[in-house]
N, C-alpha and C positions, 0 to 999 in steps of 0.2 A: 774465898781466898785459897782454899785448898786447889781449886781448878788453875787459878792465876799463877800460883806457886809452881805447879806442875809445868805449865805451859812455858814459864820463865826458865825453868830448868832445861826445857828441850831447846829454846832459842840459844841459852848459853853454851850448849854443846854443838852447835852448828857453826859452820865458817862465816857465814854471811854477816856483815857489819850494819847494813842499811835495811831496816825492817819497816814495814807500814802495818800499823795497828788498825785494821779495817772495822769500822765501827768501835771505836776507843772507848766510848761511854765516858766515865769520869776519869779515866786515865791512869787507874792504879797499875796496870801492867808496867808501864815505864819505870816505876819505882823498883821493880824486881829484877830487871834485866841488868847486865854488866854494864858499867858506865861508858865502856868504849863503843857499845852499839849506838848507832845513829837511828833512834826511834822517831817515826813520823805518825801522827794521828790524823784519822779521818772519822767524821760522824756526820750523819745527816741532821742531828739536832744541835742548834746553836747553844742552847743551855748547857749540854753536855760539854762542848768545846770550851765554853767558859770555865767550867770547873776542872777540865783537863789542862788548863793553863797552869794550874799548881804543880803539874808534874813534869818531869824532865823530857818532853818531847822537843825535837829541834824544828817541827813545822806541823802546825794544825790546820786543817782545811775542812770546809763544810762541803760534803759531796756524798753520793749514794755508792754503795758497793757495786751497783749494776753499772756504773759509769765513773771509773777511777780516773782523776785529772793528772795521770802521769805518762810520761813517754813510754814508748815500747822498750822492754829490757832495761828498765831503769831502776828496779828494785831487786835487792838480793833475797829478801823473804817477805812474805805477807802473813799475818796472823789474823784470824776472825773468830772470836769467841762468842758463841751463843748469838749468832746474827742470822744466819741462813734459815732458821726456821720461820723467820718472819718475812723472807724475801720470796715472792712469787716466781720471779725468773731466775731460778737458782742456776741454770745453765749459762745465762748471760753473765751473771756474777763470778763463776768460775772461769769463763772464757775471758773476762776482764783481768782476772789475776794471772791467767796464762800469759796474756799480752804484755802485763807489766813486768813480768819476772825475768831476771836474767836466765840463760840457758842453765839447766840444773839447779835452778832457784827453788827454794822450799816453800811450802805452803802448810800452815797448821790452822785447822778447823776443829772447833768443838760445837756440838749440837746436843739438845736434850734428847733423852732416850727412855724408852719404857723399861721400868725397873720391875722387879718382882712384886714390889709393893703396889704400884700402879696397875699391874697386870691383875692382881688380885682383886683390887677395888673395881676395875671394870668387869670382871667376871662376877662380881657379887652384886654391883648395882646396875648391870646392864646399861652403863653410860660412859662416855670417855671421861678420862681423868687427864688433865693437862697442867703444866705450869701456869699458862695463860690463855684459856680457850678462845678469847676474842682476839688474840693476836698471832697466835702460831698458825702458819700455813701447813706446817708438816712437824712431824717428830719421827725420830728414827726408832727402829724395833729390830731385835734379832729374829723375830719371827713374824709371818705375815698376819695382819689383823684387818678385818673387815666388819663391815656393818656400822661404823661411826661417821658422824658428820665431817670430822676433820680427816686428813689423810695421814696415815701412818705409812712410812717407807722404809724398807729393810735396809740393813746395813748393806747389803750386795747391790741394792739399787743405788745408794750413794756412791759406791766405789765405782760402779758403772759410769755415773755422771763424772766423776773424776778422771776416769780412763778417756771418756769421750772428748774431754777438754785438755788433754795431753798430759794428764798427771799419772804417776805411778806411785801408789801407797807404799811406803817403807816401814811405817810403825802404826800400830792400832793400840790403844789403851782406853781408860776410862777413870771417872772419879765418882765415888759414891755408890757402894753395893749394899742394899738392905733388904731384909726379909719383908714378907707381907706383914700388914697390921693385923695384930691381935685384937680380939674383941672382949668386952666384959671382964672376967675375972683374970684373964691373962694380959690384960692391957699393960701391966706393970713391966712386962717383957719388952714391949715397945718403948716404954720410957727409958728403960736400962740401954736400949739400942741407941736411942737419941743421945744419951749421955756420952756414949762411946763413939759418936758418929766421926769425930775427927779422924778417920782413917785408921783407928787402932784395930777394930775388927774388920773394917772394910778392906785393908791391906791384904788381909788373910784371904778373904773372898775374892778378891782380884785375882788371885793366883789358882783359884779352883775352876776347872773347866766349864762347869755349869754356871756358877754365879758371875763369871767375868763376862758373860753375854748380856748382863743386865745392869749396866752402869747408869747412873742418873745422868752423867754428861759422857758421851761418846767423843773420843779424841782421835784424831788423825794427822799423821805427818806424812806429806807427800813431796815429791819433787818432779820438776817438769822432765819428761821422758823425752829427750831429744835424739835418742838413738835411732 
């Protein structure tokens, strides 16, 4: 919900009124945006669309983010939350977003990222640590990571992908900044961090040059660069 709330705040500050929630899931985002926004929902899973019917979407459609069923330049904005880590053809999905957006239209994307916690765990275990190892095609990382079965891609790599598809990044942020896990007698420190996890301490970390490189969710705001 912290991530959804932050995304909704970004949407509410932008001028576009017609937004596509690409891979809308169960539909909670629509409850958080301003009521004058025209929210459209898309998901590849029918069961999620059924659940999304309980939320204020003007239209719900079953489709893939790599083949959007919308006309060229028909959408003011597109938001895709925690989706592109599952999509093999990421450039195809970004190109579809560019095709459907109006000139200067906005794109908001979030993807899971390597945190200090997961980086420490991978160093200690010599094994990858993921949200879902069976489903994730990629995760983002502020630094280059090699030697794992799944592919980690850097922030710079993803921004180049956005640029290749005609987007210019105008804002970068994240949600969830945590320390590595403590073991044994210091495990109480981990428990304390979890109790404060709802951004009380993390909001401080997000302002620090080193820690802000390691959010749990990496968040981008970009617009079509039509210049």
